[in-house]
C-alpha positions as YAML, in Angstrom:
chain: A
units: angstrom
residues:
- id: 1
  name: UNK
  ca: [6.31, -26.34, -47.33]
- id: 2
  name: UNK
  ca: [3.20, -24.78, -45.86]
- id: 3
  name: UNK
  ca: [0.37, -26.18, -43.74]
- id: 4
  name: UNK
  ca: [0.06, -28.72, -40.93]
- id: 5
  name: UNK
  ca: [2.44, -31.22, -42.52]
- id: 6
  name: UNK
  ca: [5.34, -28.78, -42.35]
- id: 7
  name: UNK
  ca: [5.26, -28.70, -38.54]
- id: 8
  name: UNK
  ca: [6.58, -31.28, -36.14]
- id: 9
  name: UNK
  ca: [4.60, -32.26, -33.03]
- id: 10
  name: UNK
  ca: [6.90, -32.78, -30.03]
- id: 11
  name: UNK
  ca: [6.17, -35.38, -27.33]
- id: 12
  name: UNK
  ca: [4.87, -32.82, -24.83]
- id: 13
  name: UNK
  ca: [2.25, -31.32, -27.17]
- id: 14
  name: UNK
  ca: [4.33, -28.41, -28.42]
- id: 15
  name: UNK
  ca: [4.92, -27.71, -32.09]
- id: 16
  name: UNK
  ca: [8.57, -27.66, -33.22]
- id: 17
  name: UNK
  ca: [10.43, -26.62, -36.33]
- id: 18
  name: UNK
  ca: [9.72, -28.56, -39.51]
- id: 19
  name: UNK
  ca: [12.10, -31.36, -40.40]
- id: 20
  name: UNK
  ca: [14.13, -30.28, -43.40]
- id: 21
  name: UNK
  ca: [16.57, -32.83, -44.73]
- id: 22
  name: UNK
  ca: [19.72, -31.13, -45.85]
- id: 23
  name: UNK
  ca: [23.14, -32.68, -46.24]
- id: 24
  name: UNK
  ca: [24.77, -29.65, -44.63]
- id: 25
  name: UNK
  ca: [22.51, -29.52, -41.53]
- id: 26
  name: UNK
  ca: [23.71, -30.66, -38.13]
- id: 27
  name: UNK
  ca: [22.74, -34.13, -36.94]
- id: 28
  name: UNK
  ca: [19.77, -34.58, -34.60]
- id: 29
  name: UNK
  ca: [21.76, -35.51, -31.45]
- id: 30
  name: UNK
  ca: [23.91, -32.38, -31.84]
- id: 31
  name: UNK
  ca: [20.79, -30.25, -32.31]
- id: 32
  name: UNK
  ca: [19.17, -31.72, -29.18]
- id: 33
  name: UNK
  ca: [22.36, -31.13, -27.21]
- id: 34
  name: UNK
  ca: [22.42, -27.50, -28.35]
- id: 35
  name: UNK
  ca: [18.76, -27.01, -27.43]
- id: 36
  name: UNK
  ca: [19.34, -28.61, -24.00]
- id: 37
  name: UNK
  ca: [22.30, -26.37, -23.28]
- id: 38
  name: UNK
  ca: [20.29, -23.21, -23.91]
- id: 39
  name: UNK
  ca: [17.26, -24.51, -22.00]
- id: 40
  name: UNK
  ca: [14.81, -25.00, -24.87]
- id: 41
  name: UNK
  ca: [14.59, -28.80, -24.67]
- id: 42
  name: UNK
  ca: [13.19, -29.76, -21.27]
- id: 43
  name: UNK
  ca: [10.97, -32.57, -20.10]
- id: 44
  name: UNK
  ca: [7.51, -31.44, -19.08]
- id: 45
  name: UNK
  ca: [7.07, -31.69, -15.32]
- id: 46
  name: UNK
  ca: [3.64, -32.71, -14.06]
- id: 47
  name: UNK
  ca: [1.61, -29.89, -12.60]
- id: 48
  name: UNK
  ca: [0.64, -29.89, -8.93]
- id: 49
  name: UNK
  ca: [-2.87, -31.10, -9.85]
- id: 50
  name: UNK
  ca: [-1.53, -34.00, -11.96]
- id: 51
  name: UNK
  ca: [0.82, -34.97, -9.14]
- id: 52
  name: UNK
  ca: [-2.02, -34.87, -6.59]
- id: 53
  name: UNK
  ca: [-4.18, -37.09, -8.81]
- id: 54
  name: UNK
  ca: [-1.35, -39.63, -9.13]
- id: 55
  name: UNK
  ca: [-0.82, -39.66, -5.35]
- id: 56
  name: UNK
  ca: [-4.55, -40.13, -4.71]
- id: 57
  name: UNK
  ca: [-4.69, -43.00, -7.22]
- id: 58
  name: UNK
  ca: [-1.73, -44.70, -5.59]
- id: 59
  name: UNK
  ca: [-3.22, -44.35, -2.10]
- id: 60
  name: UNK
  ca: [-6.63, -45.72, -3.11]
- id: 61
  name: UNK
  ca: [-5.28, -48.73, -5.00]
- id: 62
  name: UNK
  ca: [-6.33, -52.08, -3.57]
- id: 63
  name: UNK
  ca: [-3.87, -53.84, -1.29]
- id: 64
  name: UNK
  ca: [-2.32, -57.03, -2.56]
- id: 65
  name: UNK
  ca: [-4.24, -60.14, -1.56]
- id: 66
  name: UNK
  ca: [-2.34, -62.98, 0.08]
- id: 67
  name: UNK
  ca: [-3.11, -65.49, -2.67]
- id: 68
  name: UNK
  ca: [-0.90, -68.28, -3.89]
- id: 69
  name: UNK
  ca: [-1.28, -70.19, -7.17]
- id: 70
  name: UNK
  ca: [0.61, -73.49, -7.41]
- id: 71
  name: UNK
  ca: [0.95, -75.87, -10.35]
- id: 72
  name: UNK
  ca: [0.39, -79.54, -9.54]
- id: 73
  name: UNK
  ca: [2.38, -81.52, -12.08]
- id: 74
  name: UNK
  ca: [4.07, -79.89, -15.09]
- id: 75
  name: UNK
  ca: [3.88, -76.08, -15.11]
- id: 76
  name: UNK
  ca: [1.11, -74.60, -17.27]
- id: 77
  name: UNK
  ca: [2.35, -71.06, -17.89]
- id: 78
  name: UNK
  ca: [-0.21, -70.62, -20.67]
- id: 79
  name: UNK
  ca: [-3.01, -70.62, -18.07]
- id: 80
  name: UNK
  ca: [-3.27, -67.12, -16.58]
- id: 81
  name: UNK
  ca: [-5.12, -66.57, -13.29]
- id: 82
  name: UNK
  ca: [-6.17, -63.28, -11.66]
- id: 83
  name: UNK
  ca: [-8.03, -62.98, -8.33]
- id: 84
  name: UNK
  ca: [-9.97, -59.99, -7.07]
- id: 85
  name: UNK
  ca: [-11.73, -59.52, -3.73]
- id: 86
  name: UNK
  ca: [-15.13, -57.83, -3.62]
- id: 87
  name: UNK
  ca: [-17.28, -57.03, -0.60]
- id: 88
  name: UNK
  ca: [-18.90, -60.49, -0.49]
- id: 89
  name: UNK
  ca: [-16.73, -62.86, -2.54]
- id: 90
  name: UNK
  ca: [-13.55, -63.56, -4.46]
- id: 91
  name: UNK
  ca: [-13.74, -63.30, -8.23]
- id: 92
  name: UNK
  ca: [-11.29, -65.55, -10.06]
- id: 93
  name: UNK
  ca: [-10.59, -64.90, -13.72]
- id: 94
  name: UNK
  ca: [-8.59, -67.47, -15.67]
- id: 95
  name: UNK
  ca: [-7.62, -67.77, -19.30]
- id: 96
  name: UNK
  ca: [-7.82, -71.38, -20.49]
- id: 97
  name: UNK
  ca: [-7.53, -71.00, -24.28]
- id: 98
  name: UNK
  ca: [-8.21, -74.02, -26.43]
- id: 99
  name: UNK
  ca: [-10.34, -75.82, -23.86]
- id: 100
  name: UNK
  ca: [-14.07, -76.45, -24.04]
- id: 101
  name: UNK
  ca: [-16.42, -76.12, -21.08]
- id: 102
  name: UNK
  ca: [-16.49, -79.91, -20.64]
- id: 103
  name: UNK
  ca: [-12.69, -80.01, -20.47]
- id: 104
  name: UNK
  ca: [-12.37, -77.58, -17.53]
- id: 105
  name: UNK
  ca: [-13.11, -78.57, -13.94]
- id: 106
  name: UNK
  ca: [-13.30, -76.37, -10.82]
- id: 107
  name: UNK
  ca: [-13.37, -77.72, -7.26]
- id: 108
  name: UNK
  ca: [-13.42, -75.79, -3.98]
- id: 109
  name: UNK
  ca: [-13.17, -76.61, -0.30]
- id: 110
  name: UNK
  ca: [-14.10, -74.59, 2.81]
- id: 111
  name: UNK
  ca: [-10.44, -73.97, 3.75]
- id: 112
  name: UNK
  ca: [-10.15, -71.54, 0.85]
- id: 113
  name: UNK
  ca: [-8.58, -73.75, -1.81]
- id: 114
  name: UNK
  ca: [-9.78, -73.65, -5.37]
- id: 115
  name: UNK
  ca: [-8.54, -76.33, -7.78]
- id: 116
  name: UNK
  ca: [-8.75, -75.51, -11.49]
- id: 117
  name: UNK
  ca: [-7.87, -78.33, -13.85]
- id: 118
  name: UNK
  ca: [-8.10, -78.91, -17.56]
- id: 119
  name: UNK
  ca: [-7.98, -82.09, -19.62]
- id: 120
  name: UNK
  ca: [-8.14, -81.60, -23.41]
- id: 121
  name: UNK
  ca: [-9.86, -84.42, -25.29]
- id: 122
  name: UNK
  ca: [-7.25, -84.24, -28.06]
- id: 123
  name: UNK
  ca: [-3.77, -84.51, -26.54]
- id: 124
  name: UNK
  ca: [-1.94, -84.05, -29.86]
- id: 125
  name: UNK
  ca: [-3.37, -80.60, -30.62]
- id: 126
  name: UNK
  ca: [-1.22, -78.06, -32.52]
- id: 127
  name: UNK
  ca: [-1.71, -75.30, -29.89]
- id: 128
  name: UNK
  ca: [0.28, -76.93, -27.09]
- id: 129
  name: UNK
  ca: [-2.74, -77.31, -24.80]
- id: 130
  name: UNK
  ca: [-1.78, -79.98, -22.28]
- id: 131
  name: UNK
  ca: [-3.49, -81.28, -19.13]
- id: 132
  name: UNK
  ca: [-2.96, -79.00, -16.12]
- id: 133
  name: UNK
  ca: [-3.94, -78.59, -12.49]
- id: 134
  name: UNK
  ca: [-3.58, -75.34, -10.54]
- id: 135
  name: UNK
  ca: [-4.39, -74.80, -6.87]
- id: 136
  name: UNK
  ca: [-5.41, -71.27, -5.85]
- id: 137
  name: UNK
  ca: [-5.08, -70.73, -2.09]
- id: 138
  name: UNK
  ca: [-7.36, -67.93, -0.91]
- id: 139
  name: UNK
  ca: [-6.67, -66.09, 2.40]
- id: 140
  name: UNK
  ca: [-10.02, -66.84, 4.06]
- id: 141
  name: UNK
  ca: [-12.61, -69.56, 4.39]
- id: 142
  name: UNK
  ca: [-15.16, -69.88, 1.58]
- id: 143
  name: UNK
  ca: [-18.56, -71.41, 0.95]
- id: 144
  name: UNK
  ca: [-17.92, -74.25, -1.52]
- id: 145
  name: UNK
  ca: [-21.66, -74.93, -2.00]
- id: 146
  name: UNK
  ca: [-22.27, -71.43, -3.38]
- id: 147
  name: UNK
  ca: [-19.20, -71.35, -5.67]
- id: 148
  name: UNK
  ca: [-20.13, -70.93, -9.33]
- id: 149
  name: UNK
  ca: [-18.03, -71.15, -12.48]
- id: 150
  name: UNK
  ca: [-18.63, -70.23, -16.13]
- id: 151
  name: UNK
  ca: [-16.41, -70.96, -19.14]
- id: 152
  name: UNK
  ca: [-16.97, -68.92, -22.30]
- id: 153
  name: UNK
  ca: [-16.49, -70.09, -25.86]
- id: 154
  name: UNK
  ca: [-13.31, -68.04, -26.00]
- id: 155
  name: UNK
  ca: [-11.53, -69.87, -23.17]
- id: 156
  name: UNK
  ca: [-12.29, -67.45, -20.37]
- id: 157
  name: UNK
  ca: [-13.13, -68.90, -16.96]
- id: 158
  name: UNK
  ca: [-14.96, -66.84, -14.35]
- id: 159
  name: UNK
  ca: [-15.38, -68.27, -10.84]
- id: 160
  name: UNK
  ca: [-17.35, -66.55, -8.09]
- id: 161
  name: UNK
  ca: [-16.28, -67.78, -4.65]
- id: 162
  name: UNK
  ca: [-18.42, -66.38, -1.77]
- id: 163
  name: UNK
  ca: [-17.00, -66.02, 1.73]
- id: 164
  name: UNK
  ca: [-18.18, -68.36, 4.43]
- id: 165
  name: UNK
  ca: [-21.23, -66.85, 6.19]
- id: 166
  name: UNK
  ca: [-19.35, -66.42, 9.50]
- id: 167
  name: UNK
  ca: [-16.70, -64.24, 7.72]
- id: 168
  name: UNK
  ca: [-19.27, -61.58, 6.71]
...
């Protein structure tokens, strides 16, 4: 065989010998063991630059927020919630598939609690969408009058929760 299809691309970007199926050839694990023993099969170690980039990325990652999400009533594991802190607010992203905008309700209070609930009009739906209520406890006081929420047609909920003015 000649050409690009006769060569094998190894995981680290190197080109290896072509794979030739022969009943008399040694099995792959034996071949790898032989290559390891003579030093030809080694894992690629990251370069100093790649290692430095990884360390920088790990150091600049955002610290974990002290946020707690609690189910009130039966657990609704199908509702996924993610919270992110920005310079002036919390951004809450939730997946509420199968629910319309009218079926989702968001309430907030100054203590930093956000209540997300859903009540499907059709309780016997084939997707397993059941009524739920989740309480998201945020680590600081918020301004409930400036909280805004949007539900998309695809069941994505976005809530913008500004900090209380004294916290800025």
